[in-house]
DSSP file (Angstrom, degrees, kcal/mol; ACC not computed):
  #  RESIDUE AA STRUCTURE BP1 BP2  ACC     N-H-->O    O-->H-N    N-H-->O    O-->H-N    TCO  KAPPA ALPHA  PHI   PSI    X-CA   Y-CA   Z-CA
    1    1 A X              0   0    0      0, 0.0     3,-0.1     0, 0.0    26,-0.1   0.000 360.0 360.0 360.0 148.2 -133.5   24.6 -170.2
    2    2 A X        -     0   0    0      1,-0.2    23,-0.9    22,-0.1    71,-0.1  -0.125 360.0 -70.8 -77.7-177.6 -133.2   25.2 -166.5
    3    3 A X  E     -A   24   0A   0     21,-0.2     2,-0.3    19,-0.1    21,-0.3  -0.384  47.4-160.7 -77.1 156.6 -131.6   22.8 -164.1
    4    4 A X  E     -A   23   0A   0     19,-2.8    19,-2.4    -3,-0.1     2,-0.6  -0.977  18.9-120.8-136.4 148.0 -133.2   19.5 -163.3
    5    5 A X  E     -Ab  22  76A   0     70,-2.2    72,-2.8    -2,-0.3     2,-0.4  -0.800  26.1-159.6 -91.8 124.7 -132.7   17.1 -160.3
    6    6 A X  E     -Ab  21  77A   0     15,-3.4    15,-2.2    -2,-0.6     2,-0.4  -0.896   4.3-165.6-105.5 135.1 -131.6   13.6 -161.4
    7    7 A X  E     -Ab  20  78A   0     70,-2.4    72,-2.7    -2,-0.4     2,-0.4  -0.976   4.6-157.4-122.0 131.9 -132.1   10.7 -159.1
    8    8 A X  E     - b   0  79A   0     11,-3.3     2,-0.3    -2,-0.4    72,-0.2  -0.895   7.4-164.9-116.3 140.8 -130.4    7.4 -159.6
    9    9 A X    >>  -     0   0    0     70,-2.0     3,-1.5    -2,-0.4     4,-0.9  -0.880  45.9 -22.1-124.9 154.3 -131.5    4.0 -158.3
   10   10 A X  H 3> S-     0   0    0     -2,-0.3     4,-1.9     1,-0.3     3,-0.4  -0.135 125.8  -6.8  53.3-135.3 -130.0    0.5 -157.8
   11   11 A X  H 3> S+     0   0    0      1,-0.2     4,-2.3     2,-0.2    -1,-0.3   0.720 131.6  63.3 -71.8 -17.0 -127.0   -0.4 -160.0
   12   12 A X  H <> S+     0   0    0     -3,-1.5     4,-2.2     2,-0.2     5,-0.3   0.951 107.4  44.5 -63.9 -46.4 -127.4    2.9 -162.0
   13   13 A X  H  X>S+     0   0    0     -4,-0.9     4,-2.5    -3,-0.4     5,-0.9   0.916 113.3  51.0 -61.8 -44.2 -126.7    4.7 -158.7
   14   14 A X  H  <5S+     0   0    0     -4,-1.9    -1,-0.2     1,-0.2    -2,-0.2   0.911 112.7  44.5 -63.1 -41.3 -123.8    2.3 -157.9
   15   15 A X  H  <5S+     0   0    0     -4,-2.3    -1,-0.2     1,-0.2    -2,-0.2   0.863 116.7  44.2 -73.7 -35.5 -122.1    2.7 -161.2
   16   16 A X  H  <5S-     0   0    0     -4,-2.2    -1,-0.2    -5,-0.2    -2,-0.2   0.822 104.7-133.1 -77.5 -31.3 -122.4    6.5 -161.4
   17   17 A X  T  <5 +     0   0    0     -4,-2.5     2,-0.3    -5,-0.3    -3,-0.2   0.666  69.9  77.7  91.8  17.2 -121.4    6.8 -157.8
   18   18 A X      < -     0   0    0     -5,-0.9    -1,-0.2     1,-0.1    -2,-0.2  -0.991  67.6-137.1-154.7 154.9 -124.0    9.2 -156.5
   19   19 A X  S    S-     0   0    0     -2,-0.3   -11,-3.3     1,-0.3     2,-0.3   0.866  84.0 -18.6 -78.4 -39.0 -127.7    9.1 -155.4
   20   20 A X  E     -A    7   0A   0    -13,-0.2     2,-0.3    -7,-0.1    -1,-0.3  -0.972  56.8-172.4-161.1 166.3 -128.7   12.3 -157.1
   21   21 A X  E     -A    6   0A   0    -15,-2.2   -15,-3.4    -2,-0.3     2,-0.5  -0.976  24.4-123.2-160.8 159.5 -127.4   15.5 -158.7
   22   22 A X  E     +A    5   0A   0     -2,-0.3     2,-0.3   -17,-0.2   -17,-0.2  -0.950  38.0 170.8-109.6 125.9 -128.7   18.8 -160.1
   23   23 A X  E     -A    4   0A   0    -19,-2.4   -19,-2.8    -2,-0.5     2,-0.6  -0.937  33.3-127.3-133.6 157.2 -127.6   19.5 -163.7
   24   24 A X  E     -A    3   0A   0     -2,-0.3     2,-0.3   -21,-0.3   -21,-0.2  -0.919  30.3-144.8-102.4 126.0 -128.4   22.0 -166.4
   25   25 A X        -     0   0    0    -23,-0.9    10,-0.0    -2,-0.6    -2,-0.0  -0.669  16.9-110.3 -92.6 143.5 -129.3   20.3 -169.6
   26   26 A X    >   -     0   0    0     -2,-0.3     3,-1.9     1,-0.1    -1,-0.1  -0.314  32.4-110.8 -62.5 154.8 -128.4   21.7 -173.1
   27   27 A X  T 3  S+     0   0    0      1,-0.3    -1,-0.1   -26,-0.1    -2,-0.0   0.745 115.2  66.8 -58.7 -23.9 -131.3   23.0 -175.1
   28   28 A X  T 3  S+     0   0    0      1,-0.1     2,-1.1     2,-0.1    -1,-0.3   0.627  77.5  91.4 -75.5 -12.0 -130.9   20.0 -177.5
   29   29 A X    <   +     0   0    0     -3,-1.9    -1,-0.1     1,-0.2    -4,-0.1  -0.735  43.4 142.1 -89.2 101.3 -132.0   17.5 -174.8
   30   30 A X        +     0   0    0     -2,-1.1    41,-2.6    40,-0.1    42,-0.7   0.664  54.6  42.4-113.9 -25.4 -135.7   17.3 -175.3
   31   31 A X  B  > S-E   70   0B   0     39,-0.3     4,-2.2    40,-0.2    39,-0.2  -0.749  84.3-106.1-122.3 169.1 -136.7   13.6 -174.6
   32   32 A X  H  > S+     0   0    0     37,-2.1     4,-2.1    34,-0.4    36,-0.2   0.889 122.8  52.7 -59.2 -38.1 -135.8   10.9 -172.1
   33   33 A X  H  > S+     0   0    0     34,-3.1     4,-2.1    36,-0.2    -1,-0.2   0.897 106.5  52.0 -65.6 -40.4 -133.7    9.3 -174.8
   34   34 A X  H  > S+     0   0    0     33,-0.4     4,-2.6     1,-0.2    -1,-0.2   0.902 107.9  53.7 -59.3 -40.9 -131.8   12.5 -175.5
   35   35 A X  H  X S+     0   0    0     -4,-2.2     4,-2.9     2,-0.2    -2,-0.2   0.931 107.4  49.2 -61.0 -47.0 -131.1   12.7 -171.7
   36   36 A X  H  X S+     0   0    0     -4,-2.1     4,-2.0     1,-0.2    -1,-0.2   0.910 112.2  48.5 -60.9 -42.4 -129.6    9.2 -171.7
   37   37 A X  H  X S+     0   0    0     -4,-2.1     4,-0.7     2,-0.2    -1,-0.2   0.916 113.0  48.2 -62.7 -44.0 -127.4   10.1 -174.7
   38   38 A X  H >< S+     0   0    0     -4,-2.6     3,-1.2     1,-0.2     4,-0.3   0.924 109.6  52.1 -63.1 -46.1 -126.3   13.3 -173.1
   39   39 A X  H >< S+     0   0    0     -4,-2.9     3,-2.0     1,-0.3     4,-0.3   0.879 102.0  59.6 -60.2 -38.6 -125.5   11.7 -169.7
   40   40 A X  H >< S+     0   0    0     -4,-2.0     3,-0.6     1,-0.3     7,-0.3   0.752 100.2  58.2 -63.2 -21.1 -123.3    9.0 -171.4
   41   41 A X  T << S+     0   0    0     -3,-1.2    -1,-0.3    -4,-0.7    -2,-0.2   0.522  88.3  77.7 -83.2  -5.7 -121.1   11.9 -172.7
   42   42 A X  T <  S-     0   0    0     -3,-2.0     2,-0.2    -4,-0.3    -1,-0.2   0.583 108.7 -54.3 -84.5  -9.4 -120.4   13.1 -169.2
   43   43 A X    <>  -     0   0    0     -3,-0.6     4,-2.4    -4,-0.3     3,-0.4  -0.822  58.6 -71.7 152.4 168.2 -117.8   10.5 -168.3
   44   44 A X  H  > S+     0   0    0     -2,-0.2     4,-2.6     1,-0.2     5,-0.2   0.848 121.8  55.4 -59.0 -39.4 -116.8    6.9 -168.0
   45   45 A X  H  > S+     0   0    0      2,-0.2     4,-2.1     1,-0.2    -1,-0.2   0.884 111.3  44.2 -66.3 -36.0 -119.0    6.2 -165.0
   46   46 A X  H  > S+     0   0    0     -3,-0.4     4,-2.4     2,-0.2    -2,-0.2   0.910 112.5  52.6 -70.1 -41.9 -122.2    7.4 -166.8
   47   47 A X  H  < S+     0   0    0     -4,-2.4    -2,-0.2    -7,-0.3    -1,-0.2   0.907 112.6  44.5 -60.2 -42.7 -121.2    5.6 -170.0
   48   48 A X  H >< S+     0   0    0     -4,-2.6     3,-0.9     1,-0.2     4,-0.3   0.911 114.1  48.8 -68.6 -42.3 -120.8    2.3 -168.0
   49   49 A X  H 3< S+     0   0    0     -4,-2.1     3,-0.2     1,-0.2    -2,-0.2   0.852 122.0  34.4 -65.1 -34.8 -124.1    2.8 -166.0
   50   50 A X  T >< S+     0   0    0     -4,-2.4     3,-0.8     1,-0.2    -1,-0.2   0.145  79.4 120.3-110.3  17.9 -126.1    3.6 -169.1
   51   51 A X  T <  S+     0   0    0     -3,-0.9     2,-0.7     1,-0.3    -1,-0.2   0.874  84.0  38.7 -51.1 -44.5 -124.3    1.3 -171.6
   52   52 A X  T >  S+     0   0    0     -4,-0.3     3,-2.2    -3,-0.2     4,-0.5  -0.575  75.7 166.1-105.2  66.9 -127.5   -0.6 -172.3
   53   53 A X  G X   +     0   0    0     -3,-0.8     3,-0.8    -2,-0.7    -1,-0.2   0.702  62.9  74.3 -62.6 -19.0 -129.8    2.5 -172.3
   54   54 A X  G 3  S+     0   0    0      1,-0.2    -1,-0.3    -3,-0.2    13,-0.1   0.727  99.5  46.1 -66.5 -18.0 -132.7    0.6 -173.9
   55   55 A X  G <  S+     0   0    0     -3,-2.2     2,-0.3     2,-0.1    -1,-0.2   0.552  87.5 107.1 -98.0  -8.9 -133.3   -1.2 -170.5
   56   56 A X    <   -     0   0    0     -3,-0.8     2,-0.3    -4,-0.5    25,-0.2  -0.532  62.9-142.5 -73.2 131.9 -133.1    1.9 -168.4
   57   57 A X  E     -C   80   0A   0     23,-3.5    23,-2.1    -2,-0.3     2,-0.4  -0.741  13.4-156.8 -93.7 144.5 -136.4    3.1 -167.0
   58   58 A X  E     -CD  79  65A   0      7,-0.6     7,-2.5    -2,-0.3     2,-0.4  -0.970   9.7-171.1-126.0 134.6 -137.1    6.8 -166.8
   59   59 A X  E     -CD  78  64A   0     19,-2.1    19,-2.9    -2,-0.4     2,-0.5  -0.997   7.6-159.4-125.0 130.1 -139.6    8.6 -164.5
   60   60 A X  E >  S-CD  77  63A   0      3,-2.8     3,-1.3    -2,-0.4    17,-0.2  -0.934  82.2 -14.2-108.1 122.4 -140.3   12.3 -165.0
   61   61 A X  T 3  S-     0   0    0     15,-3.4    -1,-0.2    -2,-0.5    16,-0.1   0.892 132.7 -52.7  47.0  43.9 -141.8   14.0 -161.9
   62   62 A X  T 3  S+     0   0    0     14,-0.2     2,-0.4    -3,-0.2    -1,-0.3   0.668 117.3 110.8  67.8  24.5 -142.5   10.5 -160.6
   63   63 A X  E <  S-D   60   0A   0     -3,-1.3    -3,-2.8     0, 0.0    -1,-0.2  -0.995  71.2-117.0-126.2 129.1 -144.4    9.2 -163.7
   64   64 A X  E     -D   59   0A   0     -2,-0.4     2,-0.3    -5,-0.3    -5,-0.3  -0.346  37.0-175.6 -61.2 136.6 -142.9    6.6 -166.0
   65   65 A X  E     -D   58   0A   0     -7,-2.5    -7,-0.6     4,-0.1     2,-0.2  -0.936  26.1-112.4-132.1 157.4 -142.2    7.8 -169.5
   66   66 A X    >   -     0   0    0     -2,-0.3     3,-1.7     1,-0.1   -34,-0.4  -0.481  37.4-108.0 -79.7 159.8 -141.0    6.2 -172.7
   67   67 A X  T 3  S+     0   0    0      1,-0.3   -34,-3.1   -35,-0.2   -33,-0.4   0.749 118.4  55.8 -63.7 -24.0 -137.6    7.2 -174.1
   68   68 A X  T 3  S+     0   0    0    -36,-0.2    -1,-0.3   -37,-0.1     2,-0.1   0.542  87.9 103.6 -87.2  -3.9 -139.2    9.2 -176.9
   69   69 A X  S <  S-     0   0    0     -3,-1.7   -37,-2.1     1,-0.1   -36,-0.2  -0.453  79.1 -98.3 -82.5 152.5 -141.4   11.3 -174.5
   70   70 A X  B     -E   31   0B   0    -39,-0.2   -39,-0.3    -2,-0.1    -1,-0.1  -0.305  26.4-174.5 -67.5 145.2 -140.5   14.9 -173.7
   71   71 A X    >   +     0   0    0    -41,-2.6     3,-2.1     3,-0.1   -40,-0.2   0.213  39.4 136.5-117.1   9.4 -138.7   15.9 -170.5
   72   72 A X  T 3  S+     0   0    0    -42,-0.7   -42,-0.1     1,-0.3    -2,-0.0  -0.380  75.4  13.5 -62.8 128.7 -139.1   19.6 -171.1
   73   73 A X  T 3  S+     0   0    0      1,-0.3    -1,-0.3    -2,-0.1     2,-0.1   0.468  89.1 152.8  84.5   3.3 -140.1   21.4 -167.9
   74   74 A X    <   -     0   0    0     -3,-2.1    -1,-0.3     1,-0.1     3,-0.1  -0.380  30.5-169.4 -66.6 141.6 -139.3   18.4 -165.7
   75   75 A X  S    S+     0   0    0      1,-0.3   -70,-2.2   -71,-0.1     2,-0.4   0.753  76.5  20.2 -96.0 -34.6 -138.3   19.2 -162.1
   76   76 A X  E     -b    5   0A   0    -72,-0.2   -15,-3.4     2,-0.0     2,-0.4  -0.999  61.2-172.7-141.0 135.8 -137.1   15.7 -161.3
   77   77 A X  E     -bC   6  60A   0    -72,-2.8   -70,-2.4    -2,-0.4     2,-0.4  -0.992   9.6-160.7-130.2 126.3 -136.0   12.7 -163.4
   78   78 A X  E     -bC   7  59A   0    -19,-2.9   -19,-2.1    -2,-0.4     2,-0.4  -0.858   1.6-163.5-107.1 138.9 -135.3    9.3 -162.0
   79   79 A X  E     +bC   8  58A   0    -72,-2.7   -70,-2.0    -2,-0.4     2,-0.3  -0.979  20.6 154.3-122.2 131.7 -133.3    6.7 -163.8
   80   80 A X  E     - C   0  57A   0    -23,-2.1   -23,-3.5    -2,-0.4   -70,-0.1  -0.993  40.4-102.7-153.6 157.9 -133.4    3.0 -162.7
   81   81 A X        -     0   0    0    -72,-0.3   -25,-0.1    -2,-0.3     3,-0.1  -0.185  59.2 -70.5 -73.3 171.5 -132.8   -0.5 -164.1
   82   82 A X        -     0   0    0    -27,-0.1    -1,-0.2     1,-0.1     2,-0.1  -0.305  56.4-103.3 -63.3 149.3 -135.7   -2.8 -165.0
   83   83 A X        -     0   0    0     -3,-0.1     2,-0.3     1,-0.0    -1,-0.1  -0.454  43.4-170.3 -71.2 143.2 -137.7   -4.2 -162.1
   84   84 A X        +     0   0    0     -2,-0.1    -1,-0.0    -3,-0.1     2,-0.0  -0.823  37.0  35.8-129.2 169.2 -136.9   -7.8 -161.3
   85   85 A X              0   0    0     -2,-0.3    -2,-0.0     1,-0.1     0, 0.0  -0.219 360.0 360.0  83.0-173.9 -138.4  -10.4 -159.1
   86   86 A X              0   0    0     -2,-0.0    -1,-0.1     0, 0.0     0, 0.0   0.367 360.0 360.0-153.9 360.0 -142.0  -11.2 -158.2
């Protein structure tokens, strides 16, 4: 897979320590869930930020996707915590 731009929001950004980055994903990373699992293997800050990955929201090319949906061909993937407030 080619490289993809990852954008982090709110406490995901704070825990990882960066707003965004460009990474090359292994061919085995096919879904949003695969991405979260892969990112957790990149270091302690990712593991801490994505510890409760079931609550992390994912947007591919600015469209929300479920964790089981494909990210193949994505140009930008955003990760953020659940929305709060009203």
